[in-house]
C-alpha positions in Angstrom: 0.1 0.2 0.1 1.0 3.7 -0.8 1.7 5.5 2.7 0.7 8.9 1.5 -2.9 10.0 2.1 -4.9 10.9 -1.2 -8.5 11.7 -0.4 -9.4 12.6 -3.8 -7.4 10.1 -6.0 -5.2 12.4 -7.4 -2.4 10.1 -7.7 -4.5 8.1 -10.3 -5.3 10.7 -12.6 -3.0 10.1 -16.0 -4.1 12.9 -18.2 -4.6 16.0 -18.1 -2.5 16.1 -15.0 -3.4 18.6 -12.3 -7.4 17.9 -12.4 -9.6 15.9 -10.4 -10.4 12.0 -11.3 -14.0 13.3 -12.7 -12.4 15.7 -15.0 -9.5 13.6 -16.0 -9.9 11.7 -19.4 -7.8 9.1 -18.2 -7.2 7.3 -14.5 -5.5 4.5 -13.6 -7.6 1.7 -11.7 -4.6 -0.6 -11.0 -2.2 0.9 -9.3 -1.8 -0.5 -5.4 -4.5 0.3 -2.7 -4.0 3.2 -1.0 -4.0 3.3 2.9 -7.0 5.7 2.6 -8.6 3.5 -0.4 -11.6 1.0 -0.2 -11.4 -1.7 -2.8 -14.9 -3.2 -4.1 -15.8 -6.8 -6.0 -18.0 -5.0 -8.5 -21.3 -7.0 -9.2 -23.7 -4.6 -10.9 -23.3 -1.1 -12.6 -26.2 1.3 -12.9 -25.8 3.3 -15.7 -27.4 6.8 -15.5 -30.6 7.1 -17.7 -29.0 9.6 -20.3 -25.9 7.7 -20.7 -27.7 4.2 -21.2 -30.3 5.9 -23.6 -27.3 6.9 -25.8 -25.5 3.7 -25.6 -28.6 2.1 -26.5 -29.4 4.4 -29.4 -25.8 3.9 -30.5 -26.3 0.4 -30.4 -29.4 0.1 -32.1 -32.3 -2.3 -31.7 -32.9 -6.3 -32.4 -30.8 -8.8 -32.0 -27.0 -8.4 -30.5 -27.6 -4.8 -29.2 -27.1 -6.3 -26.0 -23.7 -7.3 -27.0 -23.1 -4.2 -28.6 -23.9 -2.1 -25.6 -21.6 -4.4 -23.6 -18.5 -4.2 -25.9 -19.2 -0.4 -25.7 -18.9 0.0 -22.1 -15.9 -2.4 -22.0 -14.1 -0.2 -24.6 -14.9 2.6 -22.4 -13.5 1.2 -19.2 -10.6 0.0 -20.9 -9.9 3.3 -22.4 -10.5 5.8 -19.6 -10.3 3.5 -16.4 -13.6 4.4 -15.5 -17.2 4.2 -17.0 -17.8 8.0 -18.3 -19.7 8.0 -21.6 -17.7 10.4 -23.8 -20.7 11.6 -25.3 -22.9 12.5 -22.3 -20.3 12.6 -19.6 -22.3 10.9 -17.3 -21.7 7.8 -15.3 -24.3 6.2 -12.9 -23.1 4.1 -9.8 -22.5 0.3 -8.6 -22.7 -2.2 -6.1 -20.5 -5.0 -5.0 -18.6 -6.4 -1.8 -16.0 -4.8 0.3 -12.6 -6.7 -1.2 -10.0 -4.8 1.0 -10.2 -1.7 3.1 -7.1 0.6 3.6 -5.8 1.1 7.1 -6.8 4.8 7.2 -9.8 4.8 5.3 -12.5 6.5 7.2 -14.8 3.4 7.3 -11.9 0.9 8.2 -13.5 0.3 11.6 -16.6 -0.1 10.2 -16.4 -2.2 7.1 -15.2 -5.7 6.9 -14.4 -8.0 3.7 -17.6 -9.3 2.2 -19.9 -6.3 3.1 -22.1 -5.1 0.4 -22.3 -1.8 -0.4 -23.5 0.7 -3.1 -21.5 3.7 -4.2 -23.2 7.0 -4.0 -20.6 9.1 -6.2 -20.7 8.7 -9.7 -18.9 6.1 -11.9 -17.4 9.2 -13.8 -14.5 9.6 -10.8 -14.5 5.8 -10.1 -11.3 3.7 -10.8 -12.6 0.7 -12.5 -11.5 -2.6 -14.2 -14.1 -4.8 -16.0 -13.5 -8.4 -16.7 -16.9 -9.2 -18.2 -20.5 -8.0 -18.4 -22.4 -11.1 -18.0 -25.9 -9.5 -18.4 -27.5 -6.4 -19.7 -31.0 -5.4 -18.3 -31.9 -2.7 -20.7 -35.5 -2.2 -19.0 -33.5 -1.0 -15.7 -30.5 0.5 -17.1 -28.3 -2.2 -15.2 -25.3 -4.4 -16.2 -24.3 -7.6 -14.4 -20.3 -7.3 -14.5 -17.3 -8.8 -12.8 -14.7 -6.3 -11.9 -13.1 -4.5 -9.3 -13.7 -0.8 -8.4 -11.8 1.7 -6.0 -13.4 4.0 -3.8 -11.5 7.4 -2.5 -11.3 8.4 1.2 -13.9 11.3 0.3 -16.0 8.8 -1.8 -20.0 8.2 -0.4 -21.3 4.9 0.0 -24.2 3.0 1.6 -25.0 -0.6 3.1 -27.0 -2.3 1.1 -30.7 -2.8 3.0 -31.6 -6.3 3.8 -35.2 -5.4 3.7 -35.6 -4.4 0.0 -34.9 -6.3 -3.3 -31.2 -5.5 -4.3 -32.2 -4.4 -7.9 -34.8 -1.9 -6.1 -32.6 -0.6 -3.9 -30.0 -0.2 -6.2 -32.3 1.9 -8.5 -33.3 4.1 -6.2 -30.2 4.6 -4.5 -28.7 5.7 -8.2 -31.2 9.1 -8.0 -31.6 9.3 -4.5 -30.5 12.9 -4.5 -33.3 13.7 -6.5 -36.2 13.3 -3.5 -34.0 15.0 -1.2 -33.7 18.2 -3.2 -37.2 18.1 -3.7 -37.6 17.6 -0.2 -36.0 20.8 0.4 -37.5 22.8 -2.3 -41.2 21.8 -2.6 -43.8 23.4 -0.4 -47.6 22.8 0.9 -49.9 24.1 -1.6 -47.3 24.8 -4.4 -47.8 23.7 -8.2 -45.0 21.5 -8.9 -44.2 20.1 -12.5 -42.0 17.1 -12.6 -40.5 16.3 -16.4 -39.9 12.8 -16.8 -41.6 9.8 -15.2 -39.0 7.4 -14.9 -36.8 6.7 -11.5 -35.9 9.9 -10.4 -39.2 11.6 -11.7 -41.2 8.9 -9.8 -39.7 9.8 -6.5 -40.0 13.7 -6.8 -43.4 13.4 -7.2 -43.8 11.0 -4.3 -41.7 13.3 -2.1 -43.5 16.5 -3.5 -46.8 14.9 -2.7 -45.6 14.0 0.6 -44.6 17.8 1.1 -48.3 18.4 0.4 -47.6 20.1 -3.2 -49.8 19.8 -6.1 -48.2 17.7 -8.6 -48.3 17.2 -12.4 -46.2 14.7 -13.8 -45.5 15.1 -17.6 -43.7 12.6 -19.9 -43.8 12.0 -23.8 -45.2 8.6 -23.0 -48.5 8.6 -21.7 -48.5 5.8 -19.3 -45.8 7.1 -17.4 -47.8 10.0 -15.9 -50.8 8.1 -15.8 -49.6 5.5 -13.5 -48.4 8.0 -11.3 -51.6 9.9 -11.0 -53.7 6.4 -10.8 -51.2 5.6 -7.8 -51.8 8.9 -5.9 -48.4 10.6 -6.7 -49.1 12.9 -8.9 -52.3 14.9 -9.4 -52.2 15.5 -13.3 -50.7 13.7 -16.0 -49.4 15.8 -19.0 -48.2 13.7 -22.4 -45.9 16.2 -24.7 -42.4 16.0 -25.8 -40.3 18.4 -23.2 -37.7 18.9 -26.1 -40.8 21.0 -27.7 -40.7 24.0 -25.6 -43.3 25.9 -27.2 -45.7 22.6 -27.1 -44.9 22.5 -23.4 -45.8 26.1 -22.8 -49.1 25.6 -24.4 -49.8 23.0 -21.6 -48.2 24.5 -18.7 -48.8 28.0 -19.3 -45.7 29.3 -17.4 -47.8 29.0 -14.0 -45.6 26.2 -11.8 -44.1 27.4 -8.5 -41.2 24.6 -9.0 -40.6 22.7 -12.1 -38.1 19.4 -11.6 -36.3 18.3 -14.7 -35.6 14.5 -14.4 -35.8 14.1 -18.0 -33.1 12.0 -19.8 -32.6 13.2 -23.0 -31.1 16.9 -23.9 -33.0 19.8 -25.2 -35.3 20.1 -22.3 -34.3 23.1 -20.5 -36.5 25.7 -22.3 -39.8 23.9 -22.0 -38.9 23.7 -18.1 -38.1 27.2 -17.9 -40.9 28.4 -19.7 -43.3 26.2 -17.5 -42.2 28.1 -14.4 -43.7 31.2 -13.4 -42.1 34.6 -12.8 -39.9 34.4 -9.7 -40.5 30.4 -9.3 -37.9 27.9 -9.6 -36.4 25.2 -11.9 -34.5 22.4 -10.4 -32.7 20.7 -13.2 -32.0 17.0 -12.1 -30.9 15.7 -15.5 -27.3 14.6 -16.6 -28.7 15.6 -20.4 -29.0 19.4 -19.1 -26.9 22.2 -20.3 -26.2 25.1 -18.2 -25.4 27.2 -20.9 -28.5 26.9 -22.6 -30.6 26.9 -19.3 -29.0 30.2 -18.6 -28.8 31.8 -21.5 -32.2 30.5 -22.5 -33.9 31.9 -19.5 -32.2 35.2 -20.2 -33.3 35.3 -23.8 -36.9 34.8 -23.2 -36.7 37.6 -20.2 -37.5 35.0 -17.3 -36.7 35.8 -14.0 -36.6 32.4 -12.4 -34.4 30.7 -10.4 -32.0 27.9 -11.7 -30.8 25.2 -9.4 -28.8 22.4 -10.7 -29.3 19.5 -8.4 -26.2 18.0 -6.7 -26.6 14.4 -6.7 -25.4 14.5 -2.9 -27.5 16.0 -0.2 -27.2 15.1 3.3 -29.1 11.8 4.2 -30.1 11.7 0.9 -29.8 8.0 0.7 -31.8 7.2 3.6 -34.5 9.7 2.6 -34.8 7.9 -0.6 -35.0 4.5 0.5 -37.3 5.1 3.7 -39.5 7.0 0.8 -39.8 3.6 -0.9 -40.6 1.8 2.3 -43.4 3.8 3.2 -44.7 4.4 -0.2 -46.4 1.5 -1.6 -47.7 2.7 -4.7 -43.8 3.9 -5.4 -42.4 0.3 -4.4 -44.8 -1.0 -7.3 -43.4 1.1 -9.9 -39.9 0.3 -9.0 -40.6 -3.2 -9.1 -42.1 -3.1 -12.4 -39.1 -1.1 -13.7 -36.4 -3.6 -12.4 -38.4 -6.7 -12.3 
């Protein structure tokens, strides 16, 4: 083991030098374990929605698409030392078993070999070696793998809960920042619009309802919002393509106090901004968001709204999201159907 503390993993940066692992083009996952690092035998990768959508579109449909997705992921990880989609810039998270804990890692007294954990930091900064991908679960944006990952001293993690199905817990932990941010921002009596009825969107709707807001769910596929309404997780369903801002505005009329963007496709910034009232707020919790488009777009249409970029981390976010799942049967049914 290296005896030098390196809480941000700077020694693993290959190029360009002088940046953090997330900004690096290439990192080295094969260095000996540092005294403040944690090694994980990886079992699952949960690829973020924007990245998986791009990989699936690139692979095409029909026979062999899963194999092409696997080949592309293996190539990215081999070239970069991490899973960071070069098109979307995004990654995901993983679960696995503790393989080794450095003596000076913050969890050295807490974790032992074989403990199952989920990482709560992005794969875009996680040193990773993949031996093989054994299965692709496209509907759940999940890969079954064999590999080894490194977690830095500053890397967040959570123990895998023993009262929830593994795939369900993994899917929730992947987007657990969304309901935590909504818990902070949504107020009782507010009108809240959630763009996207996927994993993060479903959690955002459930949390906004819990906060006492009037919730509208929007997606280009009618079944997602309709189910959220039927299950009591939203009050109104809208079906519209969020990449068409004028069509979105025609339905929302710029009347929402809080807009939560959980869309997995690019080009939804202006639909979100036009949906918010003057003085309202837009929370972008989508890896497909362009800050430049959002900031200049709001200026261009003369819209005085607060633009918030959703940090994937909020204190207590994992527990909040898992507890929301535990106490909301309808949400459990939605996630069970998604990951089953």
